[in-house]
C-alpha positions as CSV (number, residue, x, y, z in Angstrom):
1,M,153.1,131.9,70.6
2,K,152.6,132.3,74.2
3,M,156.6,132.5,74.5
4,T,156.3,135.1,71.4
5,V,153.6,137.3,73.8
6,N,155.8,136.5,77.3
7,K,158.9,137.7,75.5
8,M,157.3,141.1,74.1
9,K,156.3,141.7,78.0
10,C,160.0,141.1,79.2
11,I,161.0,143.3,76.7
12,S,158.1,146.1,78.1
13,L,159.1,145.6,81.5
14,S,162.6,145.8,80.3
15,R,162.2,149.2,78.9
16,T,160.0,150.4,82.0
17,A,163.1,148.9,84.2
18,I,165.4,151.3,82.4
19,I,163.5,154.0,82.2
20,M,163.0,154.3,85.8
21,A,166.6,153.5,86.2
22,A,167.5,156.5,84.2
23,M,164.8,158.5,86.6
24,T,166.5,157.9,89.8
25,V,169.9,158.5,88.3
26,L,169.2,161.7,87.7
27,S,167.2,162.5,90.7
28,S,170.2,161.2,92.3
29,C,171.9,163.5,90.5
30,G,171.5,166.5,92.7
31,G,167.5,166.2,92.8
32,G,166.3,168.0,90.0
33,Q,167.9,171.3,88.0
34,S,170.0,173.2,90.7
35,G,172.0,169.8,92.0
36,M,172.7,168.1,88.4
37,K,175.5,167.8,87.1
38,L,175.3,167.7,82.7
39,G,179.3,166.4,82.7
40,D,182.3,165.4,84.5
41,D,183.7,168.4,84.0
42,E,180.7,170.9,82.8
43,F,179.9,173.1,85.8
44,T,178.2,176.3,85.7
45,V,179.6,179.4,86.1
46,M,178.6,183.2,86.2
47,A,179.9,186.1,86.3
48,V,179.7,188.8,89.2
49,H,179.0,192.3,88.7
50,S,177.8,195.3,90.2
51,T,174.2,195.9,90.7
52,A,172.3,198.1,93.4
53,S,170.4,196.0,96.1
54,Q,167.4,197.0,98.3
55,Q,168.1,196.1,102.1
56,S,166.9,196.3,105.3
57,T,168.2,196.0,109.2
58,S,166.3,195.9,112.5
59,Y,166.7,197.6,115.5
60,P,165.3,196.7,118.9
61,A,162.4,199.3,119.8
62,T,160.0,199.8,122.8
63,I,156.4,200.5,121.9
64,K,154.8,203.8,124.0
65,G,151.2,205.5,124.0
66,I,151.4,209.4,123.0
67,Q,151.0,209.8,126.3
68,D,150.8,207.4,129.5
69,I,149.1,209.9,132.1
70,E,149.2,207.9,135.3
71,V,146.1,208.9,137.6
72,R,146.1,209.3,141.1
73,P,143.5,210.0,144.0
74,Q,143.6,213.5,145.3
75,V,141.3,212.6,148.5
76,S,141.5,210.0,150.8
77,G,139.3,207.2,151.3
78,F,137.8,203.9,150.9
79,I,137.5,202.6,147.3
80,V,134.2,201.9,146.9
81,K,133.5,201.1,143.3
82,L,135.1,200.2,139.8
83,C,133.6,202.4,136.8
84,V,135.3,199.8,134.4
85,D,137.6,196.9,134.1
86,E,141.0,197.1,132.7
87,G,142.1,197.5,129.7
88,A,139.1,199.2,128.7
89,T,139.1,201.7,125.9
90,V,137.9,205.5,127.8
91,R,136.8,209.1,127.2
92,K,137.9,212.0,128.5
93,G,136.2,212.7,131.8
94,E,134.7,209.0,131.9
95,A,134.7,207.7,135.1
96,L,136.6,205.4,136.8
97,F,136.7,205.0,140.5
98,Q,134.4,206.2,143.3
99,I,136.1,206.7,146.3
100,D,134.1,206.7,149.6
101,P,132.2,210.2,150.1
102,T,130.5,210.2,152.7
103,Q,132.8,212.3,154.6
104,Y,133.4,214.7,152.1
105,A,129.2,215.2,151.2
106,A,128.8,216.0,155.0
107,A,131.4,218.4,154.4
108,K,130.0,220.3,151.8
109,R,126.8,220.2,153.5
110,Q,128.2,221.5,156.9
111,A,130.1,224.4,154.8
112,S,127.0,225.7,152.6
113,A,125.0,226.1,155.8
114,A,128.3,227.9,157.1
115,V,127.7,230.3,154.0
116,E,124.0,231.0,154.8
117,M,125.2,231.8,158.1
118,A,127.8,234.0,157.1
119,K,125.4,235.6,154.7
120,S,122.6,236.2,157.0
121,N,124.9,238.1,159.5
122,V,126.1,240.2,156.7
123,N,122.9,241.3,155.9
124,T,122.2,242.0,159.7
125,L,124.9,244.1,159.7
126,T,124.6,245.7,156.5
127,L,120.9,247.2,157.4
128,N,123.0,247.9,161.2
129,E,125.4,249.6,158.8
130,Q,122.8,251.7,157.5
131,Q,121.3,252.8,160.5
132,K,124.3,253.7,162.0
133,K,125.2,256.3,159.1
134,N,121.5,257.4,159.2
135,L,122.5,258.6,162.8
136,H,125.8,259.7,162.4
137,D,125.0,262.1,159.6
138,K,122.6,263.5,161.9
139,N,125.5,264.0,165.0
140,I,123.3,261.4,166.9
141,I,126.0,259.5,167.1
142,S,130.3,259.7,167.6
143,D,132.8,258.7,164.1
144,F,134.2,255.8,166.6
145,E,130.6,254.6,166.9
146,Y,129.5,254.4,163.3
147,Q,133.0,253.0,162.1
148,S,132.7,250.6,164.6
149,A,129.4,249.4,162.4
150,V,131.2,249.5,159.2
151,D,134.0,247.7,160.4
152,Q,132.0,244.8,161.8
153,L,130.3,244.8,158.4
154,L,133.6,244.4,157.1
155,S,134.7,241.5,159.3
156,A,131.4,239.7,158.4
157,K,131.9,240.3,154.6
158,A,134.8,238.3,154.6
159,S,133.9,235.7,157.0
160,L,131.4,234.9,154.0
161,A,133.9,234.7,151.0
162,Q,136.1,232.6,153.3
163,A,133.0,230.0,153.9
164,Q,132.0,230.8,150.0
165,A,136.2,229.0,150.0
166,Q,135.4,226.4,151.8
167,L,132.3,225.3,150.5
168,T,134.3,225.1,147.1
169,S,137.1,223.2,149.0
170,A,134.5,221.2,150.0
171,T,132.9,220.6,146.8
172,Q,135.5,219.7,144.9
173,N,136.9,217.0,147.3
174,L,133.3,215.5,146.9
175,D,134.2,215.8,143.0
176,F,137.8,214.2,143.5
177,C,135.4,211.2,144.4
178,T,134.6,210.1,141.4
179,V,138.2,210.1,140.1
180,T,137.6,210.0,135.9
181,S,139.7,209.9,133.1
182,P,142.2,212.4,132.0
183,S,142.3,211.9,127.9
184,N,141.0,209.4,125.5
185,G,142.7,205.8,126.1
186,V,143.0,202.8,126.9
187,V,142.9,201.8,130.7
188,G,146.0,199.6,132.2
189,T,146.4,197.4,135.7
190,F,144.5,198.5,138.5
191,P,147.0,197.4,142.2
192,Y,143.8,198.9,143.6
193,R,141.1,197.3,144.7
194,V,137.2,198.3,146.4
195,G,137.3,198.2,149.9
196,S,141.3,199.7,149.9
197,L,142.0,203.1,151.3
198,V,144.3,205.3,148.9
199,S,145.2,208.5,149.3
200,P,147.2,211.7,147.5
201,S,150.8,209.5,148.5
202,V,149.8,206.3,147.5
203,A,153.1,204.9,146.0
204,Q,151.7,203.5,143.0
205,P,149.0,205.0,140.9
206,L,144.9,204.3,140.6
207,T,145.9,203.6,137.2
208,T,147.3,204.7,133.4
209,V,145.5,205.4,130.9
210,S,147.7,205.1,127.7
211,E,146.6,207.0,124.7
212,I,147.4,204.7,121.6
213,G,145.3,206.1,118.8
214,D,149.1,206.7,117.6
215,M,151.9,204.8,118.8
216,Y,155.5,206.2,119.2
217,V,158.1,203.3,118.8
218,Y,161.4,204.6,120.6
219,F,164.6,203.1,118.9
220,S,168.3,203.8,118.5
221,M,171.3,203.5,115.9
222,T,175.0,204.1,115.9
223,E,176.2,207.5,114.8
224,K,177.9,206.3,112.0
225,Q,174.6,205.4,110.6
226,L,172.7,207.9,111.1
227,L,175.4,210.4,109.4
228,A,174.8,207.7,106.4
229,M,171.1,209.0,106.2
230,T,171.4,212.2,106.9
231,K,174.8,212.9,105.0
232,A,173.2,215.0,102.2
233,G,172.5,218.2,104.7
234,G,169.6,220.4,105.4
235,T,167.5,220.6,108.3
236,L,166.4,218.5,110.6
237,K,163.2,218.7,109.4
238,D,163.7,218.3,105.6
239,Q,166.3,214.8,106.7
240,L,163.4,213.7,108.6
241,E,161.0,213.8,105.5
242,K,163.9,212.3,103.1
243,M,163.9,209.2,105.5
244,P,162.3,206.4,104.3
245,A,158.9,204.6,106.0
246,V,159.6,202.0,108.5
247,K,157.6,198.7,109.3
248,L,157.2,197.3,112.7
249,E,158.4,193.3,113.0
250,L,155.8,192.3,116.3
251,A,156.8,190.3,119.1
252,D,155.7,187.2,117.5
253,G,157.9,187.7,114.0
254,T,154.3,189.1,112.0
255,V,155.0,192.3,110.4
256,Y,152.4,195.2,111.3
257,A,150.2,196.2,108.9
258,E,150.7,200.0,109.2
259,E,153.3,202.0,108.1
260,G,155.6,204.3,110.2
261,R,158.2,207.7,110.2
262,I,160.9,208.8,111.5
263,D,159.6,212.2,113.5
264,A,162.5,212.8,115.9
265,V,166.5,212.5,116.8
266,S,168.0,213.2,119.8
267,G,170.3,215.9,119.9
268,V,172.8,214.1,121.7
269,I,174.5,210.7,121.3
270,D,174.9,208.6,124.5
271,Q,178.9,208.9,125.2
272,S,178.8,205.1,126.8
273,T,177.2,203.7,123.6
274,G,178.0,206.2,120.5
275,S,174.1,205.6,119.9
276,V,171.2,208.2,118.6
277,S,168.1,207.8,120.3
278,M,165.2,208.3,117.3
279,R,161.8,208.3,117.5
280,A,158.6,206.5,114.7
281,I,155.2,207.1,114.9
282,F,152.7,204.6,113.8
283,P,148.5,204.9,113.5
284,N,147.0,202.7,115.8
285,K,143.4,202.7,114.4
286,Q,142.8,198.8,115.8
287,S,144.4,198.9,119.1
288,V,146.9,196.4,118.0
289,L,149.9,198.2,119.5
290,R,149.9,198.7,123.5
291,S,152.1,201.0,125.3
292,G,155.2,199.0,126.8
293,G,155.2,196.2,124.0
294,M,159.0,195.1,122.7
295,A,159.1,195.0,118.2
296,N,162.0,195.3,116.0
297,V,162.0,198.6,114.3
298,I,162.7,197.8,110.4
299,F,164.4,200.7,108.3
300,P,164.8,200.0,104.4
301,Y,167.6,201.3,102.6
302,T,169.4,200.8,99.1
303,M,173.5,200.1,98.7
304,E,174.5,201.3,95.9
305,D,177.6,199.7,93.6
306,I,177.5,196.1,95.7
307,I,178.4,192.5,94.5
308,L,175.6,189.6,95.0
309,I,176.4,185.7,95.2
310,P,174.2,182.8,95.5
311,Q,174.8,180.9,98.8
312,S,175.0,177.8,96.9
313,A,178.0,179.9,95.3
314,T,180.3,179.3,98.4
315,Q,182.1,176.8,100.6
316,E,182.5,178.0,104.4
317,I,186.2,177.0,105.9
318,Q,186.2,177.8,109.9
319,D,184.2,180.2,109.9
320,K,185.3,182.2,106.1
321,K,183.9,182.2,103.1
322,F,185.4,181.0,99.9
323,V,184.4,180.7,95.9
324,Y,186.1,179.3,92.6
325,V,187.1,181.4,90.2
326,L,187.8,180.7,87.3
327,Q,191.1,181.6,85.5
328,S,191.4,182.3,81.7
329,D,192.6,178.8,81.1
330,N,189.4,177.1,82.9
331,T,191.4,176.3,86.3
332,L,189.9,177.3,89.1
333,K,191.1,179.7,92.1
334,H,190.3,178.6,95.9
335,T,189.4,182.1,96.5
336,E,188.4,183.8,100.0
337,I,185.5,186.8,100.2
338,Q,184.0,188.9,102.7
339,V,180.5,189.1,102.7
340,S,177.7,191.6,104.7
341,N,176.1,190.2,108.1
342,L,173.2,191.0,105.8
343,N,171.8,188.5,103.4
344,D,168.0,187.5,102.6
345,G,168.9,184.0,103.3
346,K,169.8,182.9,99.6
347,N,172.2,185.5,98.3
348,Y,175.3,187.4,100.0
349,I,176.7,191.0,99.8
350,V,180.4,190.7,98.8
351,T,182.3,193.6,100.2
352,G,186.5,191.8,99.3
353,G,187.6,189.2,97.1
354,L,185.4,189.2,93.8
355,K,185.6,192.4,91.6
356,P,183.1,192.6,88.8
357,G,183.8,190.4,85.8
358,D,185.5,187.8,87.3
359,K,183.6,184.3,86.8
360,I,182.7,182.4,90.0
361,V,181.7,178.5,90.5
362,V,177.8,178.4,91.1
363,E,176.8,174.9,91.6
364,G,178.4,171.6,92.9
365,V,181.3,173.3,94.8
366,Q,182.0,171.1,97.6
367,T,183.3,168.7,94.7
368,L,186.0,170.7,93.2
369,K,189.7,171.4,94.6
370,D,192.1,174.5,93.9
371,G,194.1,174.5,90.3
372,Q,191.1,172.0,88.7
373,T,190.4,172.0,85.6
374,I,186.5,172.4,84.5
375,T,184.6,172.9,81.6
376,P,182.3,176.1,82.5
377,I,178.6,176.3,81.2
378,T,176.9,179.1,81.3
379,P,173.1,179.3,83.3
380,E,171.0,179.3,80.2
381,Q,173.3,176.3,78.5
382,K,172.9,174.3,82.1
383,E,168.8,175.0,81.4
384,A,168.9,174.3,77.8
385,K,170.6,170.5,78.6
386,Y,168.4,169.9,81.4
387,Q,165.2,170.5,79.6
388,Q,167.2,167.8,76.1
389,H,167.3,165.4,79.3
390,L,164.6,165.9,80.3
391,K,162.4,165.6,76.7
392,D,164.8,162.5,76.2
393,Q,163.6,160.4,79.8
394,K,160.1,161.8,78.5
395,E,160.0,160.2,75.2
396,G,162.7,157.0,76.3
397,N,165.5,158.4,73.8
398,I,168.1,156.5,77.1
399,A,170.6,156.4,74.8
400,T,170.6,160.3,74.5
401,A,169.3,160.9,77.8
402,F,172.8,160.7,80.0
403,E,175.0,162.7,77.3
């Protein structure tokens, strides 16, 4: 009885070992469905055909605010206060810097006093002119004496106007001591800090305020590429409206959530590069984009009447691409093809060497050679055989699992 039990255990273990060996062999034949060769001379073949493909290309770009406004002082003096920090979001008219106002406040007081003195002088000479007029009307004084009084009054009024102008200038200079933001936006860096002496002639601006509610993205494309997109005709406005929405790849490789639109195309072609400058506008509600940043504009387009083949169907020899084309007698011809530089990492766009209706081997090409005879099977036949093998393996049909 013990021998019978041991015998049964041996048979069970042998069966298990065989199944495990079968699984190992299947795995070694390609690691799964995509790499399994289903017969010594069977290879998966597909017919190529023309199709349309959605593609995209990218162009290096520079991000700029709608406006990047330099903020410069309009009076000279020492900075006594920074009212905001670098990178702060500010509103138009908000205080940014405070320049020492002491001398300008004194100048305003002096100008204000000069105005009051001038007004007093005008009042005095006005009374004098009226008195002289009454006397002149009664022929008590001469014309010359009366005209002198009139001239003195006119001179006093001119002095008053001059004093009022100086007061306006002094008031304005005092106001300039508080440097305000010229627009809504984000403040840049501060090259000058508290204690720095600044003037209207300083080399660097106090800061830059960038309007970033919307952002301009500048990039260039070749004249040929632009013509391909605009050859339909119509006005420039019509052509811009027909251009597809574009995306933006940021410096960290992520794609910006908002789409942009092309809103301007340069009318001049750069003779040195043969390129045309273009501008896209992107919304920036979350303030993700910053002026001066770098990115890539992703431009989508559709390619018509192209041939797509899987990259697994190709061989690369000395920077050239080859495929095996099935002939009418089931022999293979090693054929060079030309492919586009654009690809999605899985397929190649064939630009030459193949025509619609050609049949190519799509798997196991590394084991083939020119002139070899094969038994072609379709991807559907391959899938069916693969599923049958899995079923046989699962059910323990070892005899049929490798047919």
